[in-house]
N, C-alpha and C positions, 0 to 999 in steps of 0.2 A: 855699446858695440860699434866699432868703426865700420863705416860702410863705404864701398867703392861703387861709383856710378858707371853705367854703360848706357849709351844712347843707341837705339836700334830700331829697325822696322820688322825684322824677323819675318820676312815676306817671300818665301816661307822660312821657318827655322831649319837650319841645315848643319852639317858636320863642321863647317867653318865657324859658325856661331858657337857651337858647343866647345870647339877648340879654344876660341877666344875666352870664354868664361873659365875654362879649366886652366889656361895659361895665366890669366889674371890672378886666379886663386893660388896657383903655384908660385908666382912671383911675390905676391903680397901676404901669403900665409893662409893656412886652411881655415882660420877663424875669421877671415875677412868676409863680411856679408856683401852680397852683390845686389845692387838696386838698379833696375833698368827703367829708363824712360823710353817707352815704345810708342810709335805712331799707332793710331787707332785704325779706322776703316779706310782712310785715305792717306796716300803716301806722297813722298816728295816729288816723284817724277810726274805727278798729275795722273794718277791711276787709282783704282780701288785695290785693296789688298786681296790676295788670293783666297783668303778665308777670314772669318770674323776675329776680332781682337782678343776675345776671351780664350779662344782655342790657341792662338799664337802665343799669348802670354803663358798659358798653361804649359805649352811645349818648352818654353824657356825655363820655367821653374823645374820641370821634370829633368832638364839637362843641367841644373846647377844654380840657376839664379834663385834669389830668395824672395824678392819682391818686385813686381812689375807694375809701374804706374803709367797712366796714359799721357802721351803728348797730344793735346787737343789738335783737331784738324787745322785750325787757323795758323798753327805753327808747323804742323807736320807736313802740310802741302804748301811749301814755301821755299824761298831761296836758301842757300846754304847758311848764310849769315843769320837769317831769321829762324830757321830750323834749329841751329845750334844754340842760339840765345834762349829760345823757348825751352829746349830740352834741359839746358843747364839750370834754368829757373825752376823747373820741376824738381830736379835733383837737389838743388840748394834749399828748396822749400821744405824738404824732409827734416832738415836739422841734424841728420845722422850721416851724411856723406861728406867726405873730405878729400876724396881722390877720384879722378876720372880716368877710366881705361878706354882706349879706343884702338881699333884696328886701322892700319894704314899701310899703303904701299911703301911709304918711307917711315921707318921706325926711329929715325935720328931726331931726337927731341930738339937738339940745338938747331938743326936746319928748319924744323917746323916752327920753332920760336922765332927764328930770324925772319921768316916770312910773315909771321903774325905781327912782329914789331913793325915791319914795313907798312903793313896795312893800316897802321895807326898814324902814319905820317901825312901831314897836309899836302906835301909835295906829291906823294903817291896819288892821292885823290884828284889833285889838279891834272896830273898826267893821264889818269883814266878818262877824265872828261874830255881832254884833248883828243885822245885816241878814239873814243866813242864818237866824237863829233866828225871824225874822219870816216865813219861808217863801219868801224870794227865791232864785232859782237862783244858784248860786255865781258864774257869769260876770257876772250883773247886779249882785249884791252887790259884787263886786270892782270893777266899773267905777264904781258909784255912790260907793263908799268912796274910790276914787282921785280922783274929781272933787271930792269934798268937801275932800280934803286939798290938792288943787291949786288950788282956788278957781276952777275952770273946766273946760272939756272935757279929757278924757284921750284917748289913742289906743287904749285897750284894747277898743274896740268893733269893731276891724278885725282879722281873723284874722292876717294877716302882720305887722301892727304889734304885735299882742299877742305874737307869737313874737319879734319884734325886741326888745321890752322884756325878755323872758326871756333872750335871748342876752346882752344888755348886763349883766344881773344875774349871768350865769354866767361871762363871760370873765374871764381874769386882768387885773389892774389895768394891767399894762404893755402889753396888746394894743391895737392900733388897731382902730377900727370904721369900716366903710363902708356907709352906707345907700343903696341903689339904688332909685330910684323905680319902683314896679311899673308895667308898661306894659299898655295894651289894656283888659282887662276885670277886674272884681272877682274875688275868690277863687272864688266859685261862680257866676260869670257865664257868658255864652255865648261869642261870638266877635266880634271887631271889630279893624279896623286891622292885620290880619296876625297877631293873637294870639288865643288861645283859652284859657280856663281848663282846668286839668287835669280838673276834675270834668265839664265839658262833653265833653271828649274821651273820658273813660271811658264816659260814657253812650252816645256815638256808637259806640264800638268794641263795647261789650257788646250794643248793639242791632243789630249787623251793618252799621253805616253807616261802614265804614272809609274809603270814598272821600270822604265828607264831612269826615272828620277829617284826611285825609292832607295838605292844604295847611298844616296847623299842626304837623305832625310833622317832625322833622329827618331821619328815616329812614323810608322806606316800610314800612308794617306788614307783618310776615311772622310766621306762626305763629298758634297759637290764643290765646285770651284767657281768663285766669283769672277766675272768677266765684264769689264766696262763696255765692251762691244754690244752687249745685250741692250744697252741704253741708246743705241745709235739713232733711232728716230727722235727720241727726246732731245738728244744733243743737237741734232740737225734743226729741230724746231727752235731751240735756244739761239743758235747762231744766226738763224734767219730773222729772228724777231728783235734782237738786241740792237739798240742804237749806240751812237758814239759815246753818249753820256754813261750808258750802262757799262760799256767796256772800260771807260776811264775810271769808273768807281772801283774797279778791281785792283788788288795789290799789284804793283809793277805793270799797271795798265798802259803806260807809255804815251800819255797824252801829249807830252812835250816832244815826242819823237814821231807823232803822226800815226801811231799804231792803231788807235781806235777806228780811224777812218778806213784803214786798210782791212781791219777785221770785219767791218760792216760790209765792205765790197766783197770780200771773200765769202762771207756768210750768205750773201745773195746769190753767188755763183755756184757754191758747193752743192753737191748732191748726196754727200755723206760727211760724217764728222772727219773721217780720214782724209777726204779730199779737201775739206776746209783747212786742216792743218798743213797739208801739202801746198796749197795755194798761198797760205799766209807766211810760211817759213821763208826766211832769208838768212844771209850771214849775220845780219844785225839782230834778227828776231829768231833765235834758235828754237828748236822743237820743244825742249824741256820747258822753256818759259811759256810757250803757247799752250802746251798741255795743261800746265797749272792754271792758266787763265780759263781754259775751257772747263776744267774741273770746278773752279770757283763759280763759274757761270751756271753750271749744272746744279751745284749745291745751293745756289741762291745766296751766296755770301758776298760781302763787299769788304773793302779795306777797313771800313769803319767798324766791322764786326770783330776785329782783332783787338782785344784790350791791350793797353800799354804793357801790362805784366800778367803772368799766369795767375789766375785767381783761386785755384783749388787744386788738390791732388786726388785723382780718381784711381782707386786701387782696382787692378784687373786680375791679379793672381798673386798667391803667396805660399810659402812653405812654412814649416814649423818655426824655423829661424826668422822667416819674414813676419810671422805673428809676433815674435819678440820685438822685432824692429818697430812694428806698428804700435806696440806698447810704449816704446821709447818716444815715438813720434808724438804721442799724446802730450808729452811735456816739451819736446824740442822743436816740433814742426812750426814753421812760421806761416804756413798756409793751412786752411781747413782740409782735413783728410776725409774723403768720402769712401766709407767701407760698405755703404748701402746707397742705392740710387735715391732713396727717399731723403737722404741727408742733403741733397741738392736743394730741396725746398727751403732749407734754413740758411742758405747762403745769402750774402748781400746781393743787391740787385744785379751788379755786373756779373757775378758768378752764376746766378740763376739764369740770366739771359744766355750766357755762353753754354751752359749745360743744355738748355732748350735747343740752341743751335746745333749742338753735338747730337742731340736726339734726332733732329731733322737729317743730319748727315748720315746717321745710322739707318734711318728709314730709307734714304735714297741709295744707300749701299745695298739694301734689300732688293732693289730693282736690278742689281747686277747678278742676282742668283737665279737659277733655273726655276726654283720654287719660291715665290715671293712671300716673305713673312708678313704678318700684319704690322701696322705701325705701333710704336711705343715700346719696342724691344729694349731701348736704352733704360727705360724706367722699371724694367722687370728683371734684369740680369744682375746678380750679385757677383762679387769676386770669386774666383776659383781657388779653393784650398787644395793644394797638391800634397799628398802624403808621399814624400819622395822615398824611393827604394834605393839602396846602395847599389853601386855598379853602374853599368852602362845605361844611358837614357832610353835605350830601346826596351 
């Protein structure tokens, strides 16, 4: 069975995500299986997800996906390049995916591929270094260098198009790519035309306005909402007690740029995690980068904790067709497939260690909930089997 991959956070799963899955299947055929690589409890912007990964994965399967696999935290909470590389490794490891579908503000594959090609040029990298040395933030330096090489506008100023470029750089040469035009509103926009951005929905949910968010959710909201702000005292303790070497050990810690020293100074001055970020932020050190550093510090992870390659595939949810895919993966997958948490104990050392770190990340996600669960949830939760009904995902 041919599989099509989708990379997502589904934080939360909404009508735009459902439309992307449906449009992918419409363009590729009803028999195309949809395999998702989804971030777990920690997401790219340096935040916890609004609810647990098993619930979000089940929502995706209810809406048309067939199999949802976890993108481990060490890739999920990372820069666009690392995020994309890890997600593609997850999908490639299945042995059943040969196409990648992604939503983008720009659905012109030729323009996306042109930007992807530029990012492989040595001249581009040299120019980024020059511009960064002049004090420009990396995203700005990256975009300007690409536009100079292209001789015109690039697509790197749009979040999803930027990710699309990184996906194209990461996918195997024999894979096909499908760019689906993003619908409704921008990445961090509000709501329009039956669609709302995930960031807008998170704001509504965390503010207690679930009724306003519900028209854009594929499943009525139930349960509490995770909020990283609940960990404010722990975060403040971390930034007050970390030294320069501690910050430098994190991915993108910026030791060559003098960032660790700045973070130590700001940590000593700050009276809250929010104030720490506000003090540390500059044009050169944007908020997204700082949030990821703060999240890694909270989770107790370092750059050395990210393996060179993804070592296993963790199944979060599946449909009946997903069950068939899992059967095929027994023969075709190039990575161990974990359909039960106990299978992690049989992994080689690198995989076991990463699973144990993921368990710690899940335990610390629990502190973002109003009712804190006991430790060890990662070792007790099996994948969700969704018996999908025909018709709308509601």
